N, C-alpha and C positions, 0 to 999 in steps of 0.2 A: 504494500500500500504506500502511496506517495505520502511524504511528510505533510503535504499541503492539506490532507484530510485528518490530521491528528492534532488535537488541541494541545497547546503548549503545556498545560498543567497535567496532562495525562501521565507524565513520569512520576507524579506525586501520588498516584492511585495504584491500588492493587489491581489484579485482573478483574475484580468484580465492580470496578468503578468507584468504590468508596475510598476516601483518603485513608492512608495508613495511620494507625495510632502512633503518635510520636514516642520514640524510645529515648529515655534519658541518656545523656552523655556520661553521667557519673558511673563509677563502679556499682554493679548490682549486688550490693551486700544484702544478705538476707539472714534472718534467724532460722532456726530449724522449723519453727511454726510457719514462717513466711514461705519456706520451700514447700512445706506440706500444702499450704494454701494455693500455691501456684499449680501443684500437681492436681489438687482437687478441682481447681478451675478448668484445667485442661480436660479432665475426665467429664466434668459437667458439660463443657462445650462439645465434646465428642458425642455425647448422648443427644444434645440439642440439635447437632448437625444431622445425626441419623434421623431424628424426627422430622426435621425440615426437609430432608431429601425425600422421605417417604410421603410427605405432603406436597412435594414439589413447590415449596415456598422459596422462591428465588430471592426475595428481599431478605428473608431471615437468613438464608444461606450466605448472602453477601456480608451481612453484619457479623454473623457468627464466624465466618471464615476470617474476616479481618481481626476479630478478637482472638481467634485461635492462633493466627500468625504472631500477634503481639505476645501472647503468653508463651508460645513456643520459643520466641526470641528471649524472653525474660528467663525461661527455664535454662536455656543454653548458656546464658551469660551469668546465671546466679552463682554467687560466691558465698556459700554457707559459712557463717562465722559462729564458732562455739560460744557458749555463754561466757561472760566476763570472768576472769580468774583473779582479778585484783579489786576487792571491794573498796579500796581507798581512792581509786581513780575512775572518773566517768569514762566508760568505753562503750562501743557499739553493743547493744543488747542490755545495757544497764538501765535501771530505773533510778531516776534522780528527782529529788524534791528540792525545789527552790523557794525562797521567800523573797517576794518582790518588795520594793521600797514602799509600795502602797498598802502593804500588809497581806496581800494575797499569797497564799501558799499553794503551789501547784506541783503535781507529780506527773512525770512523763517517762515513758520507756523509749529508748532510742532504737529504732528499727530501720528496715529497708524502706525504700521509697514507696513500693506497692503495698506495704503493710501499714503505712502511716495513716492514722485517723485521730487527730487531736481530740475529737469528741469522745474517743474511747481511751484517751490517755497515752497515745503513741505518736511519736514525731519522727520524721525522716532524718537520717544521719546527715543529710545535706541541708537541713533547715537551719535558719539563723539561730534558733534556740539551741539545737544540738551542737552546732559549730561553736557557740559561745561556751558550752560546758564541757565538751570533750577534752579529756586530758587533765581536767581540774579535779580538786578534792573538796572534801567537806570543809566549810569555812571560807572557801575562796569566793571572792566577789567577782561578778561578771556583769556585763551590760547586755540587756536583751531588749530589743525594740526601743532603745534610747533610755531605758530605765535600769537603775542599779538593782541587782539581785544577789542573794547569797545562796550558795549550795548548802542545804541543810542535811541531806542524807543521800546515800548511794546504796543501792542494793542490786 
């Protein structure tokens, strides 16, 4: 086919016409739970794809195929990190409690990007909060979102 009949942005789409889900440029660090969640999502997608094929649902197949490609890439690039071995230093996988200058006490676990859900108490290792506390210890002062905070506990 002549390039004259191909849209410029076709290169940004998978074979199904949907744009691919962006993949982070950061290392894909994951906890053991995060790795299990990736594998569970791939299994769920495989089942959903089988159903969509049986129903000849092309729109669902396109979306599911895109998601499957994303999660396959994330599984291939996953770097499982064992639980932290030093309770004195904030590391990937650690749970850290901070006390903000306004009196708010917050506890977060540092996890992989796909695992992060601040509403559930998890933050990505590349988030500003995680970057501020990684490598620090109890009693250390950090600046998070322009506010002073102190690390109160690490587990």
